[in-house]
C-alpha positions in Angstrom: 19.7 21.0 -8.7 17.5 23.7 -7.3 18.7 24.6 -3.7 17.4 23.0 -0.5 14.9 25.5 1.6 14.1 24.4 4.8 10.4 25.0 5.8 8.5 25.6 9.0 5.0 23.5 9.2 2.7 26.0 11.2 0.1 23.5 11.9 1.0 19.4 11.7 -0.9 17.7 9.5 -0.4 15.5 6.0 3.2 17.2 4.3 4.4 15.5 0.7 8.4 14.8 0.9 10.4 14.7 -3.1 13.5 13.2 -1.6 16.8 13.6 -4.0 20.0 11.3 -3.5 23.0 10.2 -5.2 22.1 6.4 -4.6 19.1 4.0 -4.3 20.6 2.9 -1.1 20.6 6.9 -0.2 16.9 7.6 -1.1 16.0 4.3 1.2 17.6 5.0 4.4 16.0 8.4 4.1 12.3 6.7 3.8 12.9 4.5 6.3 13.9 7.4 8.8 10.5 9.2 8.2 8.6 5.8 8.3 10.1 5.3 12.3 9.4 8.9 13.2 5.8 9.3 11.4 3.3 8.0 10.2 3.9 7.7 6.0 2.8 5.8 2.5 5.5 3.4 3.2 9.0 2.5 1.2 7.8 3.9 -2.4 9.3 3.4 -5.6 12.5 5.3 -6.6 13.0 6.8 -9.9 16.0 8.3 -12.5 14.9 11.5 -14.2 17.0 10.6 -17.7 19.7 13.1 -17.9 19.9 13.8 -14.0 22.1 12.5 -11.7 21.2 11.2 -8.7 18.2 9.0 -7.9 14.4 10.7 -6.8 11.5 9.2 -4.4 8.4 11.1 -3.3 6.9 9.8 0.6 3.5 11.3 1.9 3.9 11.7 5.8 1.3 12.2 8.6 2.7 14.5 11.5 0.2 14.1 13.8 0.6 10.3 13.9 3.7 8.9 15.6 5.6 6.1 13.5 6.4 2.3 14.4 7.9 1.3 17.1 10.7 -0.9 17.6 11.6 -3.6 14.8 
């Protein structure tokens, strides 16, 4: 697995996040948390790569726009 590198976003805007987790529930929980913080592309499909452990998903987020409030 590739190392995770923290990066600072110098200017706010659109970001693309590739999420890798051990199972679908974990990856969906991460996407849900991001959706609450920023305007995102929503809970996307979770995929498995044959021969590699875990699952992956991609989400697009606009860090300029706040997420949804409340339930």
